[in-house]
C-alpha positions as a Python dict, from the first residue, in 0.01 Angstrom:
ca = {
    (1, 'M'): (0, 0, 0),
    (2, 'K'): (-92, 163, -357),
    (3, 'I'): (-38, -206, -511),
    (4, 'W'): (-363, -305, -365),
    (5, 'K'): (-533, 53, -413),
    (6, 'W'): (-527, -125, -790),
    (7, 'L'): (-619, -487, -679),
    (8, 'F'): (-963, -352, -499),
    (9, 'F'): (-1088, -157, -791),
    (10, 'S'): (-966, -427, -1055),
    (11, 'L'): (-1163, -658, -848),
    (12, 'L'): (-1428, -508, -717),
    (13, 'L'): (-1459, -422, -1173),
    (14, 'L'): (-1497, -766, -1170),
    (15, 'N'): (-1783, -833, -931),
    (16, 'I'): (-1968, -535, -1086),
    (17, 'L'): (-1927, -680, -1445),
    (18, 'I'): (-2009, -1044, -1306),
    (19, 'I'): (-2235, -938, -1146),
    (20, 'I'): (-2414, -714, -1455),
    (21, 'G'): (-2347, -1057, -1705),
    (22, 'L'): (-2555, -1242, -1453),
    (23, 'I'): (-2892, -975, -1486),
    (24, 'F'): (-2850, -960, -1872),
    (25, 'L'): (-2896, -1366, -1835),
    (26, 'L'): (-3200, -1365, -1620),
    (27, 'S'): (-3381, -1054, -1756),
    (28, 'R'): (-3406, -1210, -2100),
    (29, 'S'): (-3805, -1208, -2199),
    (30, 'Y'): (-3962, -1469, -2454),
    (31, 'E'): (-4187, -1448, -2648),
    (32, 'T'): (-4602, -1655, -2598),
    (33, 'P'): (-4646, -1917, -2852),
    (34, 'E'): (-4937, -1845, -3070),
    (35, 'K'): (-5178, -2105, -3089),
    (36, 'E'): (-5203, -2284, -3415),
    (37, 'D'): (-5513, -2587, -3465),
    (38, 'N'): (-5359, -2766, -3784),
    (39, 'Y'): (-5647, -3023, -3814),
    (40, 'S'): (-5718, -2959, -4138),
    (41, 'G'): (-5997, -3254, -4173),
    (42, 'D'): (-5886, -3421, -4506),
    (43, 'E'): (-5771, -3805, -4529),
    (44, 'S'): (-5480, -3815, -4508),
    (45, 'G'): (-5342, -4217, -4346),
    (46, 'I'): (-5502, -4366, -4051),
    (47, 'E'): (-5687, -4073, -3817),
    (48, 'V'): (-5673, -4142, -3443),
    (49, 'K'): (-5880, -4053, -3115),
    (50, 'M'): (-5668, -4097, -2877),
    (51, 'T'): (-5730, -4049, -2499),
    (52, 'N'): (-5539, -3853, -2178),
    (53, 'D'): (-5363, -4173, -2035),
    (54, 'A'): (-5275, -4316, -2398),
    (55, 'V'): (-5105, -4016, -2477),
    (56, 'Q'): (-4914, -3950, -2121),
    (57, 'D'): (-4799, -4300, -2201),
    (58, 'L'): (-4731, -4318, -2511),
    (59, 'I'): (-4471, -3985, -2379),
    (60, 'M'): (-4329, -4225, -2137),
    (61, 'D'): (-4219, -4514, -2317),
    (62, 'A'): (-4095, -4292, -2692),
    (63, 'V'): (-3852, -4085, -2371),
    (64, 'G'): (-3780, -4349, -2207),
    (65, 'K'): (-3617, -4141, -1869),
    (66, 'E'): (-3745, -4240, -1511),
    (67, 'S'): (-3627, -3875, -1454),
    (68, 'I'): (-3890, -3725, -1575),
    (69, 'A'): (-4311, -3766, -1576),
    (70, 'I'): (-4563, -3616, -1697),
    (71, 'D'): (-4894, -3633, -1614),
    (72, 'I'): (-5135, -3531, -1861),
    (73, 'S'): (-5547, -3444, -1706),
    (74, 'E'): (-5840, -3281, -1809),
    (75, 'S'): (-5700, -3040, -1482),
    (76, 'G'): (-5387, -2925, -1719),
    (77, 'I'): (-5065, -3102, -1787),
    (78, 'D'): (-4701, -3120, -1538),
    (79, 'L'): (-4415, -3229, -1598),
    (80, 'V'): (-4182, -3314, -1375),
    (81, 'S'): (-3803, -3401, -1343),
    (82, 'S'): (-3531, -3484, -1146),
    (83, 'N'): (-3193, -3399, -1088),
    (84, 'T'): (-2871, -3450, -864),
    (85, 'I'): (-2684, -3197, -888),
    (86, 'Y'): (-2412, -3168, -665),
    (87, 'G'): (-2558, -3422, -472),
    (88, 'L'): (-2875, -3283, -371),
    (89, 'N'): (-3183, -3421, -557),
    (90, 'I'): (-3369, -3116, -730),
    (91, 'D'): (-3672, -3115, -852),
    (92, 'T'): (-3821, -2961, -1176),
    (93, 'S'): (-4214, -2858, -1187),
    (94, 'F'): (-4389, -2736, -1529),
    (95, 'N'): (-4747, -2610, -1662),
    (96, 'L'): (-4796, -2661, -2003),
    (97, 'E'): (-5048, -2575, -2257),
    (98, 'P'): (-5077, -2716, -2587),
    (99, 'V'): (-5005, -2417, -2845),
    (100, 'S'): (-4933, -2610, -3177),
    (101, 'T'): (-5005, -2901, -3342),
    (102, 'G'): (-4872, -3091, -3645),
    (103, 'D'): (-4523, -3223, -3678),
    (104, 'T'): (-4415, -3129, -3387),
    (105, 'I'): (-4601, -3037, -3059),
    (106, 'V'): (-4528, -2697, -2879),
    (107, 'F'): (-4618, -2646, -2527),
    (108, 'E'): (-4591, -2327, -2393),
    (109, 'V'): (-4454, -2339, -2026),
    (110, 'T'): (-4692, -2134, -1863),
    (111, 'K'): (-4525, -2230, -1501),
    (112, 'I'): (-4213, -2281, -1320),
    (113, 'D'): (-4087, -2457, -1057),
    (114, 'I'): (-3738, -2521, -962),
    (115, 'A'): (-3715, -2583, -577),
    (116, 'N'): (-3894, -2335, -526),
    (117, 'I'): (-3628, -2083, -603),
    (118, 'P'): (-3782, -1708, -641),
    (119, 'L'): (-3700, -1574, -965),
    (120, 'S'): (-3865, -1496, -1233),
    (121, 'Q'): (-4036, -1713, -1456),
    (122, 'N'): (-3841, -1590, -1776),
    (123, 'A'): (-3538, -1606, -1506),
    (124, 'L'): (-3601, -1958, -1449),
    (125, 'Y'): (-3691, -2091, -1845),
    (126, 'T'): (-3345, -1965, -1910),
    (127, 'I'): (-3228, -2148, -1607),
    (128, 'I'): (-3379, -2502, -1757),
    (129, 'R'): (-3306, -2386, -2126),
    (130, 'S'): (-2867, -2401, -2075),
    (131, 'Q'): (-2860, -2655, -1824),
    (132, 'S'): (-3171, -2899, -1971),
    (133, 'D'): (-3027, -3232, -2045),
    (134, 'L'): (-3266, -3393, -2302),
    (135, 'P'): (-3425, -3618, -2458),
    (136, 'E'): (-3331, -3602, -2840),
    (137, 'G'): (-3680, -3520, -3055),
    (138, 'I'): (-3757, -3242, -2678),
    (139, 'S'): (-3587, -2924, -2696),
    (140, 'F'): (-3683, -2602, -2558),
    (141, 'S'): (-3717, -2341, -2791),
    (142, 'E'): (-3491, -2084, -2797),
    (143, 'N'): (-3690, -1778, -2896),
    (144, 'E'): (-4087, -1920, -2686),
    (145, 'R'): (-4116, -2006, -2366),
    (146, 'A'): (-4265, -2328, -2457),
    (147, 'L'): (-4120, -2701, -2514),
    (148, 'V'): (-4103, -2894, -2760),
    (149, 'I'): (-4163, -3259, -2926),
    (150, 'D'): (-4057, -3375, -3225),
    (151, 'T'): (-4360, -3645, -3351),
    (152, 'A'): (-4056, -3845, -3520),
    (153, 'L'): (-4053, -3984, -3140),
    (154, 'F'): (-4339, -4172, -3106),
    (155, 'V'): (-4265, -4339, -3476),
    (156, 'E'): (-4062, -4558, -3318),
    (157, 'V'): (-4275, -4680, -3054),
    (158, 'V'): (-4585, -4692, -3291),
    (159, 'G'): (-4465, -4819, -3636),
    (160, 'F'): (-4642, -4489, -3836),
    (161, 'D'): (-4501, -4162, -3925),
    (162, 'V'): (-4772, -3986, -3633),
    (163, 'K'): (-4866, -3611, -3693),
    (164, 'V'): (-5074, -3424, -3448),
    (165, 'D'): (-5353, -3270, -3575),
    (166, 'S'): (-5587, -3189, -3264),
    (167, 'I'): (-5545, -3171, -2894),
    (168, 'D'): (-5844, -3132, -2689),
    (169, 'Y'): (-5731, -3297, -2336),
    (170, 'E'): (-5981, -3044, -2125),
    (171, 'N'): (-6206, -3324, -2308),
    (172, 'N'): (-5986, -3580, -2264),
    (173, 'E'): (-5920, -3638, -2628),
    (174, 'W'): (-5623, -3636, -2855),
    (175, 'Y'): (-5630, -3688, -3268),
    (176, 'F'): (-5370, -3771, -3465),
    (177, 'S'): (-5292, -3908, -3843),
    (178, 'M'): (-5123, -4197, -3947),
    (179, 'K'): (-4938, -4352, -4219),
    (180, 'R'): (-4651, -4601, -4304),
}
């Protein structure tokens, strides 16, 4: 009978360690990315102003994945990803807010919804960041709750080196500089 008692306490200790590990993993806190607009107004090549629809098409052409859809409008930027996990189709939606421009576009992830799972935004971000399969050039920041898009993605689609100067999606305006 004594062996069963030791096995019980060992299993109990293992369960406690697993729960503590999950709490530690899911309670991580992320910083808010700082807002930074890199528009300089100097002559840096071809300056282009694009609409939300044009940028949406540019991003979708560069990404080329059918499981990811982005919707850019004056009311906000939404990203929806569909993944099949264990035979279940799970939709994940993000609300994004651009906070930094330049050679990378940094979008603050303001809201995440994974199949209505009732966890904190930081816990959902941790799950998404660790389990995501994003195309090359798109990544989740490790320190901030942010999605980062490298403008090198656009070189193949546009044929130029692209730098994002300023984003004003509320007024349907995105400003780019392009160099050959």
